[in-house]
C-alpha positions in Angstrom: 154.9 178.4 225.1 156.2 178.9 221.4 154.7 177.1 218.5 155.9 177.0 215.1 153.4 176.1 212.2 154.7 175.4 208.8 152.8 175.0 205.5 153.5 174.9 201.7 155.3 171.7 201.2 154.4 169.2 198.5 155.4 167.6 195.4 156.9 169.6 192.5 158.6 168.6 189.3 162.5 169.6 188.8 162.7 173.0 187.8 159.5 174.2 189.5 158.8 176.4 192.7 157.5 176.1 196.1 156.9 178.6 198.9 157.1 177.6 202.5 155.5 179.7 205.2 155.8 179.6 209.0 154.1 181.4 211.5 155.1 181.4 215.2 152.9 182.0 218.0 153.3 182.7 221.8 156.4 184.7 223.1 157.9 185.7 219.9 159.0 189.0 220.8 162.4 187.7 222.2 163.4 186.1 218.9 166.5 187.3 217.3 166.3 185.1 214.1 164.1 182.7 212.2 164.9 180.4 209.4 164.6 177.0 207.6 166.6 173.8 208.0 166.0 170.7 206.1 166.9 167.0 206.6 167.2 164.5 203.8 166.9 160.7 204.5 170.2 159.4 205.9 171.7 162.8 206.3 172.1 165.3 209.1 169.8 168.3 209.2 171.3 171.4 207.8 170.7 175.2 207.6 169.0 176.4 204.5 168.5 179.8 205.1 167.9 182.4 208.0 166.9 185.9 208.6 167.8 187.9 211.8 165.5 190.6 213.5 167.5 193.1 211.8 167.1 191.6 208.5 170.4 190.1 207.7 170.0 186.9 205.5 172.2 183.9 205.4 172.0 180.9 202.9 173.5 177.4 202.3 175.8 177.6 199.3 173.7 174.9 197.8 170.5 177.2 197.5 172.1 180.6 196.8 170.4 182.4 193.8 167.6 179.7 193.9 165.8 180.3 197.4 164.8 183.5 198.9 164.0 183.9 202.7 161.7 186.7 203.7 160.0 187.8 207.0 157.1 189.9 208.3 158.1 193.0 210.4 157.4 191.5 213.7 159.5 188.4 212.9 156.3 186.0 213.6 156.4 184.7 210.0 159.0 183.6 207.8 159.0 182.4 204.2 160.9 180.6 201.9 160.5 181.0 198.2 162.1 178.2 196.5 162.7 178.3 192.7 164.5 176.1 190.3 164.2 173.0 192.5 166.6 170.2 192.1 166.0 166.6 193.0 168.5 167.2 195.7 166.2 169.6 197.4 164.0 166.8 198.5 163.9 166.8 202.2 161.7 167.4 205.3 161.9 171.3 205.9 161.9 172.6 209.6 161.2 176.1 210.4 163.5 177.2 213.4 163.3 180.3 215.7 166.1 181.3 218.2 165.9 183.2 221.4 169.2 184.3 223.1 169.6 183.1 226.8 173.0 184.1 227.7 175.2 182.1 227.7 173.3 180.0 225.4 170.7 180.2 222.8 167.2 178.6 222.9 165.8 176.9 219.8 162.2 176.2 218.7 161.3 173.9 215.9 158.2 173.2 213.7 157.0 169.6 213.1 158.4 169.8 209.5 156.8 169.8 206.2 157.9 167.5 203.3 159.3 168.8 200.1 159.6 166.4 197.2 161.1 167.1 193.9 160.5 164.8 191.1 162.2 164.4 187.8 
């Protein structure tokens, strides 16, 4: 049983910073990546950033240069440092972990944490 627990969301003014954390428990040794997605009201869930077990990172164009994803060595905890926040970053942010199960991939999700950016 895998569980992802997020923390660090909240209310911040535009231009400010927040740091999200996500810690996984259970059978985490098989993860090949962890990351963050977000979903704004009326919009589809979208990838924000992810990091592979090998350390490769991937960012949505909208957050490049402002957000930084990092991880612990065991790939059990992942962080998202969010700087220069914009109103359009307001969303529920979900932690995600992926495990290969050929021919498919199993995905795990956290419960979500609200990030609200105010003017």
